[in-house]
TORRO-536161 format. One record per residue (C-alpha): residue in one letter; x, y, z. Coordinates in steps of 0.02 Angstrom, whole numbers, plus 50000, padded with zeros to 5 digits. Layout:
// residues N
aXYZ;...
//
This chain:
// residues 1210
m512695301349173;a513945296549307;l515295305949214;l514195321249198;g513855320449384;w515715319849421;l516035334549306;a514665344649391;l515405340649561;v517145345649502;a516515361949426;q515645366449588;a517165362349693;a518295372149576;r517125387049588;l517135386449777;q519015384549780;g519205399249663;e518175409749781;e519255404049925;v520995406449856;g520695417149704;a521525433749671;f521205447249800;d520675464549744;l522045475749810;r521405491949737;t521295506849850;n519725513249935;t519235524650076;q519935512950207;p521165521150330;a522835514050383;t522935499550506;i524215499750646;n525005482450656;a526255484450797;t527045497750907;e528385498751039;g528745512951157;a527785529351164;v526735530851005;l525455544851009;l523895547750904;y523215565450880;r521375565150830;g521275583850797;g520435598550878;l520725601151063;q520795582751104;p522365577551197;p523485564651112;q523075546551142;r524455533951179;i524175518851068;e524095502251155;p525255490051065;p524115479850949;q525205464550970;r524695464051154;m522835466151119;k521615451751108;l521005454750932;s519345448050871;r517965452150749;t517315465450867;n518985471150936;a519985476550783;p521755483550787;p521905502450801;t521855512850642;l522535529450583;e521115539350507;y521415552050371;q522115568650435;q522525560950605;q524325562950657;l525445548950718;q526975553050823;t528345541650888;l529395547551034;l531185542851076;t531605524251048;a529815521050992;w529255513850824;a527685508150735;s527175497050589;l525685501850480;t524775495250327;l523875507650214;a522275504150120;d523205499749960;q524285487050055;t525775498750066;t526725495050226;l527585508350332;r528935506150462;v528965522050567;w530555525950663;e530795535850823;m530465554550832;t529325554450680;r527705563950644;l526595559650496;y524795558950437;v523885551350289;v522995562950169;h521355557550089;p521625553149903;a520805563249767;s519755548049717;n519395530549779;s520495523249641;a521995534349681;p523325529649808;p523375539249972;k524615553050011;l525855553550154;n526325569550240;i527915567950346;e528325582650460;e529915575350534;g530765558850567;e531095543550460;i530015530050383;h530265514950272;v528925512750135;n528585496550044;s527265498849910;r527645482749817;g525925475949863;a525025490849785;r524325488849609;e524085507149566;g525825513249611;s526525520049773;c525785534049875;r526395551849850;v527505558649990;d527445576950044;t528725584450162;p529095602550212;y530595602650093;g530015592949941;t528905579549867;a529125562249791;n528035552349671;p528715534549675;q528135521449550;g527895504749636;t529485506249736;e530295503949905;y531155518249989;v531615527350149;v531085545350182;s532045555350312;v531515573050362;d532705583350469;p531965600050527;l533615605750602;q534545603550437;r532995609050339;r533135594650217;t532265578950155;q533235563650101;i532425550049995;t533405533849978;l532725522649839;f533005503949842;d531945498549694;g531025506249547;e531095524949518;a530345540949587;d530025558649529;i530665570649663;s530455589449669;n530775603949788;g529915617749690;r531535623549608;d532245607349539;h531535591049474;r532465574549460;v532085556149425;l532835545249561;k533425527749515;a533665512149620;g535215513049728;e535205532149734;q534855544949869;g534135562049836;t534335576749955;l533025590549943;s533275607550025;p532265623550000;g532905634549857;r534335622749810;q534645610449672;i534285592449716;e535835582349757;v535865564249696;r537185551549745;s537425532749746;i537225524949915;q537665509850020;a536035507350110;s536755497550255;n537585513250322;i535945522750317;v534585511150379;q535395500650514;w533925503950628;w532895490350543;i534155476550581;y533705465250726;y535145465150851;p535035450350969;a535565450851150;v537325444451186;l537735451751358;d537665440851512;p537045452751649;e538105443551778;e539675449251686;l539245467751683;p540575477851777;l539305487251884;t539525492752062;a538285487852195;e537555505252191;e537365504652001;k536525487752012;a535305494252142;r534895509552037;a534565498751883;a533805484151977;e532125484651887;s532965485751718;l534175471551758;a532735460751818;a531805463551655;y533405459751557;r533665443351650;s531865438651615;g532205441051430;s531185456951401;l532385469151319;a531055482251282;q530485482251464;a532295483151521;l532525498851417;r530905506451481;n531455502951661;y533175510351636;p533425525651747;g533035541651652;y532185533151504;p531695538951373;q533025552551385;d534845547551378;a535405543951554;r536975550351634;i538375537751606;d539835537951727;t540635520751706;d541065508251570;g539805495951643;q538385508351626;a538905512851448;i539015494651391;y537335489851467;y536455505351400;a537205502551227;a536565484651228;l534805490651270;l534855503751132;l535405490651006;s533905479951053;v532765493450983;g533885497650833;s534645513850899;v536345510350824;r536995528150822;r536555531351004;a537295514451052;e538915518350962;s538945535351048;a538805526751216;l540195514551173;q541395528151118;r541885531551299;v542255513151332;n543975505451314;t543975496151146;n544805481251229;a543445479451358;p542785461551335;l540945465951336;a541195480751219;r542105469151100;a540665456951112;l539405470351063;r540445476550917;t540755458950854;m538905455150859;v538455471250767;e539705467650630;a539125449650613;v537275453350592;s537425469250488;v536945466650306;d537315478150162;m536275479850003;t537665481149875;g536785467349782;l535615480949718;d537035488349618;a538085472849589;p537035457049572;g537995441649618;k539205450749732;k539465442049900;r538595448950051;r539745459050163;a539555456050347;s540635470250410;p540035486950341;s541125497250456;g542725488750401;r543185482850576;r543795465250599;l542345452950610;s543225441850736;a543745454650864;s543285443251006;a543805427750912;d545595433950904;s545705434951093;d546395421651209;l545025408451202;s545285402851381;s544885420251446;l543315423651343;s541765428051440;a540065420251407;s539535436251319;e541045435251204;w540715416951165;i538955421351108;a539615435751002;v540925424050927;s539535411850881;y538735425450774;s540435429050697;h540675410750651;q538925409550580;a539235424850470;t540725415550395;n539735399550362;n540525389950506;l539005383150596;e539945369450689;a541075382450770;a539555393350806;v538715379050901;e540305375350996;s540485393651045;s538705393951111;r539035378351213;r540585386651287;a539505401651334;v538235391651435;e539625381251512;r540445397151570;s538775404351632;p537415390951656;g536145404151708;f536315414151546;g534565413151469;f535015421751305;g536485409751287;w535335394651300;a534125402451174;r535575405351053;l536165387251074;g534395381051040;e534285391050878;l535925383850815;e535475366050862;f533865368750766;s534885373950614;f535655356550619;g533955348350638;r534425341550809;l532695344050880;s532945335651049;a534475346351088;a533595361951024;r532075358351131;s533125355451286;a534065371851263;m532455381251227;e531635374651386;k533135379951491;a533085397051409;l531245399351452;v531525393851632;l532935406351653;s532155420251547;p530275417451527;s530055433551428;n531375428951298;a530525432251130;p531765422451019;a531555407351134;h529665408251117;a529855409450928;l530985394250929;q529685385251033;g528415389650900;f529445381850762;l529765366250865;l527905364450900;a527525367150716;g528755353350676;e527675342050785;n526105347650692;r525455355850851;w524905370950755;r523815379850883;q525115378351020;a526405384750896;l525275399250855;a525155403651039;s527055403451054;f527245415150906;d525905426550978;r526855427151141;a528495430951051;i527675445450958;q526925452151119;l528645452151199;d529605459251050;a528615464950899;r530235468450804;l530595449750788;a530205446250605;n530395427450627;a528935427350747;w527805436450623;l528355424850486;g528065409250589;r526365415350646;g525815419150469;l526345402150405;c525495393250549;k523895402650510;r524095396950331;r524285378950389;l522695380850492;a521825388050338;w521525405250416;r520965414750263;e519985428650349;p520665445750300;r521385457350429;r519935466250513;g519825484950521;p518635499650496;g518885498950309;a518405480850290;g516775477050206;r516795492250090;g516965482549928;v518815478549945;r519595461949994;p521245465350084;l522615452650107;p522155437050205;d522685437850385;w524115425450368;l524845435150222;s524695451450318;d525835443850449;l527105439750314;s526965457650252;t527355463950426;a528875452450434;v529485460250271;s529275477750339;l530285472950494;e531735465550394;p531565473150220;t533335468450167;r533115449950205;s532945440850041;l532255425050121;v530775433850202;r530345442550040;s530415425849950;y529065419150065;m528065434850036;g528185431749849;k527655413849876;g526195420149979;f525625431849840;a525685417149720;e524645406849840;v523215419549833;g523335421549645;e524225438349640;v525475433449506;e526065451049463;l526415455249644;a527275438449670;e528435441649523;k528855459049587;e529265452749761;l530325438149699;a531265449149576;y531695461149716;a532235446749828;k533445441249691;a534115458849681;l534325460149869;d535405444649877;a535905437149711;n536655422349804;d535075416949895;p534315401349813;t532575403649888;p531845417049772;w532455407349621;l531605391749688;y529915400249713;s530095409349549;a530295392449464;f528725385849548;l527755401449499;r528305400449317;r527835382249312;e526085386349372;e525995399649238;n526435386749103;r528155394549076;v529095378249091;n530705383149002;e530915398549111;a530545388049265;v531955376249217;y533185390649210;d532645397849378;l532755381149467;e534485377849396;q535005394749465;s534295389949635;i535305373749639;e536905383049594;r536615394449743;n536105380749865;d537705380649968;n537605399449997;r536395395450139;a537795387950242;v537615402950356;y535945395650412;r536035376850375;s537195362550418;r538115353150281;l536925338350296;l535375349250285;l536125358450136;d536325341750049;e534505338250089;d534025355250017;r534995351449859;a534135334549845;v532415342649859;r532855355449726;s533585342049613;s532015331449623;s530985346949583;l532135350649436;a531915332849376;s530045335649374;l530275351549272;y531425342649149;r530055329749126;d528745343349098;a529885350948966;g530045334048880;m531825329648934;n531455312949017;r533215305749019;l533915321549096;a532505320949223;l532955303249276;a534795308049294;e534355322949404;a533235312549517;a534585299349532;s535825312749586;a534575318649716;v534445301149792;s536345299649792;a536505316149886;d535145311750012;y534495293950013;a533105298550136;n532425311950017;y530655305849987;s530295317949845;a531725310649741;h531095293049773;q529355298749723;f529985305749560;l530985290049523;a529405279949554;e528465290949431;s529865289449304;y529925270549312;n528025270149308;t528085277749133;l529215263349079;r528015249849138;d527025240049011;p525275247649011;t524545230248989;r525515224249143;f526015208549047;n527885211949035;l528465215149213;r530215221749179;y530095237449287;e528805231949416;t530065228849555;v531025245149543;w529425255349524;f528565248149676;n530145248849782;e530365267449748;l528515270349783;l528635261449951;l530185271450001;a529355287849952;n527785283950052;l528735277950205;l529985292250211;s528755306350175;p527785315450310;p525875314750296;g525335324550145;a527025322350058;t527535340650077;p526995347450248;l528235352150383;s529495338350413;q530325333950577;h531965342650536;v531315359050465;s532415373150527;q531895390950555;q532745395450391;e531695382950292;y529855387250306;s529225382650132;r528315366950185;l527305377150309;f526345384050160;e525435367450158;h523725366650240;n522315354550274;r521515350050110;v520505337150015;g520775334849829;l520355324549677;t521325321249517;t520745311949363;d521605307549200;s520465300349066;s521065295248893;y520215286948747;r520935280348585;s519995276548425;d520685258748423;g519615254648573;q520785258448717;y520135267748869;r521075271749028;e520575280649187;l521775286249323;s520945294049476;s521525298849649;q520565305549795;f521765312049927;g521785322850080;v522765329450228;v521935332850394;g523065336450540;n524305322350561;m523435310550441;a523535309350252;w522695297150134;s522585292949951;l521335281849859;d522035277649687;l521145269349541;d521965263249381;y520705256049258;q521075250549081;r520035242348946;n520695237348774;d519535230448641;g521045223248551;i521665224748373;h521525206348327;p520485191548388;n520655187148574;n521695202648610;q520525210448738;l521085216748908;e520185223449061;r521215228449212;t520765236549378;e522025241449509;w521505249749673;y522735256149801;t522295262949973;t523675272250064;v523515280050236;k524925289050328;q524785293850512;q526035304150609;l526135296950785;t527475308150858;p528655320950782;q529855306450746;d528665291850716;s527425288150578;v526515272850513;l525955268450337;l524525257150286;l524495251050106;s523225239250030;e523065233049850;h521635225849752;i522015219849576;d520865211649449;y521595206849280;r520705198249135;a521495196448963;g521615186148807;d523205183448708;i524135199948734;y525865193148704;q527035203948602;t527265193748445;y528215196048285;t526575196848191;p524755197548251;r524455181648152;d525365171748289;t523885173348407;d523135159548515;t521275162748498;r520865151448647;f522105158248775;r521405167048929;l522305174249080;n521445179449241;e522355186449392;s521675192449558;q522425200449711;p520925203249822;g521725211749970;s523585212250000;v523985223050151;f525635230550210;v526045240850363;g527605251650369;y528425261050512;h529655275550500;r530665282250645;e531795297350619;w532985297750765;s533865313350701;p534235320750530;g535095307050431;v534645292850550;d533075283650498;s532345266650540;l531095258250423;l530045242750453;l528885234550327;g527755219650354;g526275212750263;w525255198750187;v525035195050002;d523655184149930;a523705182749741;s522995170049619;q523195166949433;e522265155849313;a522765152549133;q521925141849002;g522255138648820;g522125126648674;n523385119148555;y524695119148692;a526135107748643;i526705095648779;d528105083348747;v527535065648781;l528845052348809;a528075035748754;h528905018748779;n528745004848650;g528884986548689;g530774987248697;g530755001948818;t531525014348697;p530835031848730;v529985040348585;s529635058948581;q527855062748530;p527395081248550;q525515082448564;a524245096448572;f523305098448735;q522045110148811;f522505115748985;i521905125249136;d523145129049273;g523035139649429;v524305146549551;q523885153749720;t525295163449803;r525165167549987;f526595173950092;w527095184950237;s528455197850211;w529485206750344;e530945218550321;a531975230250430;n533045244050359;q534205256350447;i534875272250366;f536365282250433;q536905298450349;t538135312150389;a538805326050280;d540155314750205;h539655296850244;g538145285750236;a537705267850276;l536185256950249;v535935239550322;g534435228250323;g533685211150308;r532125203450233;w531185187350269;q529725180650169;e528785164650206;g527285157150117;r526575143450007;l526275140649823;r524685130949789;t524515124949609;s523275114749510;d523085109649329;r521935100449210;i522635093849046;e521655085448909;p521985081648726;v521285093548598;d520255078948530;f519355076548694;d519625059448772;p518975057948951;d520145043448985;r521655054248951;i521205069149061;i522585072849186;r522235082549345;g523325087449490;s523535099249637;f525125102949732;e525855113649869;t527665119349883;p528535131450001;l528975149249955;r530355156650059;e531625170550035;t532955176850155;s534015192150118;a535335202550205;y536215217750135;g537305232550176;y537845248150081;y539145261350120;t539215278350036;c540675290350048;k541035307549977;l542865305649932;l542855323249862;d541425335349876;p540755331649700;l541175312749700;i540015300349788;i540525282049794;t539365268049850;a539885250049886;g538735236249943;i538585217649972;g537035206849985;w536555188750008;d534955180749947;q534245163349968;a532615157549889;t531605141449906;f530175137749788;g529365124449679;e530295119049524;n528855119649402;f527305129049456;r527005137949290;s527195126049141;p525925111949138;p525975098049181;l526515104949351;t527575096449486;n527865098949672;t529735096749687;p530555110749790;t532205118749739;h533415131149816;r534465145349751;s535665157149839;r536925170349788;w538165183249853;e537845200049771;p539205213549759;k538635230949710;g539435247649673;a539015264849605;l539725282149582;t539005299349553;w540205313149504;v539595331149489;p541185341449467;n540215357049419;a538465363349383;w538475357549202;m539105339649213;t538505323749299;l539325306749278;r538455291249345;g538995273149348;s538345257049424;y538725238349435;s537755225049530;k537325206849545;s535645201549615;l534385187549625;g532685191149552;g531065186749636;v530125170449617;t528435178649593;a527715195249652;n528685193249814;g530185201649733;a529275218349723;y528935220349910;r530605226249972;l531485241050052;e533215236249991;p533785248349855;t533325242249681;q534285255949591;l535995263549611;a536435280249530;g534815279149432;f535165261949356;p533985247849407;t534925233649491;t533535220749486;y532115216349369;r530645204649374;s531265198549206;i532485205049076;l531865193548939;s530155197748869;e528865185848942;s528205184248765;l529745173748725;g530305164548880;g528855165848999;s529085170649181;m530765167249261;s530955161149440;a532375168849541;p533495173249392;a535315177749425;l535475195649365;e537015205949324;t536875224349275;a538095238149230;g537825255849171;l538725272149135;a537935288849092;l538525306549064;s537365321749070;l537945338749009;r537165355949024;m538205364048890;t537345381048902;d535815387748989;r534785380548847;l535745365848774;y535795348648856;a536615332648796;g537175315848859;f537475297548828;e537085281348917;v537735263548904;r536945248648991;a537335230048994;l536105217549069;s536195198749086;s535045185749159;s535305167349189;a533955155949255;r533475137749264;n531705134949206;w530705119049214;i529615113549068;g528215101149102;a528155084649007;l527305067649018;d528095050449030;v526815037948963;d526975019148975;e525775012248844;g526004994248894;p524774983948997;g524404993149157;g525325008049087;t525555023649192;v525745042249159;q527065051749255;r527405070349264;l529135076349217;s530045092849234;l531345095949100;t532725107849152;q533025122549036;t534465134849056;a533955151848987;t535255165448965;t534885183148907;r536125196948870;e535605214448822;t536715229248779;m536055246648748;g536885262948700;s536075279848671;v536505298048643;y535325312748655;a535245331648642;n533895344048692;c533825362648660;l532675375648735;i532675386648581;s531595399848664;s530575402448820;e529175392348740;c529955379448621;l531015363848638;v531785352248509;g532575335548548;l533565322348455;d534085305148514;y534825289148445;s534865272148529;v535415254848480;t534965238948576;h535715221848545;a534955206748632;r535445188448633;y534405174148703;r535045156348721;s534045141148778;v534905124748822;l534045108148863;p535385096148926;e535355076948918;p534255067048933;a533035080748886;s533735081048710;l533065063748683;i531255068548698;i531085086848650;d530505089648474;g531745101848400;p533495107648440;s534095106548620;d535215121848604;f534635136948507;t535045155448504;q534105170948449;r534885187848413;s534105204548375;t534715222348350;l533575237548355;h534095255048300;r533005269748341;i533135288148296;g531935300348377;i531555318548342;r530325328348446;g529705345948466;a528675354348602;f527825371248616;n527135377948781;h526345395148779;p526045404648942;s524215406448892;g524035387648914;f524065381548734;f525335368148696;a525815356648553;n526945341448538;t527585331248394;d528795316748384;l529505305848248;s530315288848276;w531205278648146;l531515260448193;l532625247948104;q532765230048168;s533685214448111;s533535197248191;s534245179748171;s533985162448244;s535085147148254;v533555136148225;t533395141048043;g535145147548017;e534385162247927;r534015180147971;t532215184148011;p531505197247893;g531945213947968;e530835228947992;s531015247347954;f529605259347987;v529265277248040;d528045281948178;v527425299948186;n526325306948325;a525625324448349;s524525332648479;l523905349548537;g522945355148688;y522605368048821;r523245368249000;f522395378949133;r523355389949253;r524155380849399;q523885365149294;r522135363249364;a521545355049203;e522195349649035;f521355344448873;l522285335948730;l521855329848556;g523095320148453;v523445307448318;m524635292648333;n525475283048192;l525045296548068;a525585285747920;g524415271847975;r525685257947943;s525815241648041;y527465233448088;e528295216948133;l529565217948273;n530455204448371;p530065206648557;l531825200848601;t532365219248597;p531175228948714;y530045241648631;e528475251048677;e526885245348595;f526495256248443;p524775257548364;r524625246548209;s523525259148119;r523135277648126;v522385281248296;f521565296948364;v521715300548549;a520825312248670;r521365315548848;l520625325548992;r521485328849156;f520955339649301;k521355341749484;f520735352249627;
//
């Protein structure tokens, strides 16, 4: 009933969520067009004798439910005067950008399901109908018509030339002028004139539509060569310019809106700068024609124009580099001048020139020179703030922004920068106010619209844009997505903005529209990694995993093309994020080894990348023993999990402290509460439940995680019941500071679950109970700047263990009358308990630059081991019961340092040194117990390399020495436990089924791996690892004096246990189609275990004092996977294992084993992976096996087993 209740709750929540974020109906209706923004004189003619109405700019209105933005009703005419413009959204979500001197009206469609019609009398408009489902609206002009099909285009109507020009950027369009009919393709321009044939030619769009580019201000008004009289005449305009309001400066210019009389170079330069601010490039160039080309400020303007101009040749030649100088003039006109004589205006222009050539360091330095030359230059300080933000230097960016707003309080880019800085501090409503203010000041600033839309998304603003058409059976775009749509209309050639629009469509369930937008973003700039990244995420949600892998690989290859916006360090962080995402996709596709290699490369590129640490934690989690008896990977798993939780911001993916204005993706996150469950049941009596309840509210995130497992067992006394509960809370204190609270509760009860050669070797009386009632850790993370992080971790662990069993052999040393010791192994029953309590403290400092990195830290742990035991003979004799309780110290001190260097761009070398010292009780595990303390210390050299010479090859290598933990204390650490993806420390290399738990073993590890992406669909690699462990163990024994007044003494016999393990493997995976994968792998593992009991132990131990075991395991695996976009999937895998073993005790080889294990499953996965159901069969042949646990292997079913699994999340 409880399960049914949970399912009902989940179904209800899923239904509500579907209503909230489900697909929006974007079909057309009778709704008129909405006016989003205007600037300048925009008139509305309502018809009849009514005089025209000047539209108040909507961006300056206080909009509410009752005060909606203005609309353009059908048959009403909209007119823009000189230097004016408007942005509109039609009922079918088509967006219009209306340029100056334009007259148009919207014609009522023939039916509610048909798109509207546009009638353009004169002027120029940009139409984006990508958001319309039913195709684009028909366009009528006095000289011809166009019927586009889901396209993007510009329509220009010139009454003086009596012609219409239609420039098509995407899709196709039928155009006609009554005499001729043509089909226009993308990248073509058609010219329609009355009575003539239509002319079609290929175009370079950048030379045609420069009016939609945003031209920033570069002129310092104090440097303008104006006379006193000219300054007085333009005083109001200059005052507005100094305040940062370019639009107001143009409106206040003498003679506006008509072209003013220009008599001097100073007037021409200033007027040209104002015209550029509203996109009037032709008029600005006309004004500059009279100015000497060597005039410093004229050079500054031309340099800026060339630097920010963008062509669209990528439409015709995908993959071709973006050209920054469409006019062919030298990009660095000002840069070639004598640097000592450059003005502040020229320095700012040069900064744009350097940015256009991917030299951000020089761009920052140029901006600093500008404000040094002119400290009162508000636009210069705003520019410096933007560039500092691109490096993630938030304090410097904030300081520059504040100075800019003091000097120019109406500076729209500075207000937008303030918005992003506030968003980085999770001050969403203040950020929203800053973006609102930026839009009010300059509605052409696409970044402000984009930032406002994403902040609304973060605040979960899902209300649709209000207007007269709302509530008529149609659900328009949500308000936040409408802002993104406006940003696209303002900068339609900017691939990055369109990528976020595509991501936004995917967020509201409009998959088709998302795919269209992302495809066009790829065409706009084939070198931009962002649309490929979001396309990969979209395909993954649509269960198209193989296609997602390809798209994300393309995104990584293009990562460094964003150097125009991002510093080298932040580009490395971007690559690390994409690599960790690619690792997750590789895992989804079934390529686990390739996934681990990709995540390891991500950590090497950016050690502070929490997403890569999270993926590594998940990868090592799959290698853990489900019964939690063998603890081989516990340390590396928990270490990666701690690092991921400490380094991540609350919610794991919201806005981080060093987000730059070119990296908005994390702003798509929003406050949420969720639940995930993963339930599986096997017919051999195994049940497991994994559940997480998580949430993000403001600056706080939490996760409540349950891992419950119950095994009925396959032979007597093989039962297991395990409960693990983790509570994790993350709180952001300041933009740079966060704290983490982690608590654990573990309850473990089991019989004999040792891995044995045969189930017949079972102790039917053995029981093991473990409890960890409430271990608590507190972590602190301080990010001083990008690449400089401080981590602190402190906590308290309280764990207890109790074991009991019968027929336990204890060596008894008995003395006869002559005093000669006689070895008499005897069977005892025992109960022993260990209580481990300790404090743990660790500090860790990370330093990273583009080419170097360092990590230093230290750890101190202090506690006590309290032990007790009760030993009695199997044939109960109360006089021979032995009891005892002891207490020994537990202490560990560690110090370490690592240095990472990029010798060449693709080669990363890491070298490290560590020192460990441990103090603990000699024998606190093997009864009879003792209380003698012992010490162990070690110097630990470490090294690793990661070499990625190209996109298809990754070479990794690692070597390390380390000291393992005494008990669970070894897992609570911040020191790296893996290098280049190879674990450097283990709880135990030897299976605990053979040698028991080891205390502070001396470990030595080495590994080498090569991963190859031979084609877009073929992957291969090999891996070699060598592990060794050496430890001194203590075995309990009794020294019995059977003479008169005889005594019984506890002894600890020293055992030296050495384990060596060598493993080699090769693998290949092939994505044979967009839905299928096949994989093949071979591995061989050779293990050697030697146990030595030195004198005088050899005198009393029954059996050899020096023995060796060897084992070799070969394994061949073949697997296939099928993932259909509909959600159906199937998997099958075949493993053939061949093992041979030998022992020096018998001198003979243990009977080997050869068996085949076949598994198959099929299931259904819901869209966006909301739920998954699987049915399968394991060990299809139903055959048992006998394997030596000396060579590690996963536990296979010993008979045919059916499995069912259900997962869901919301």
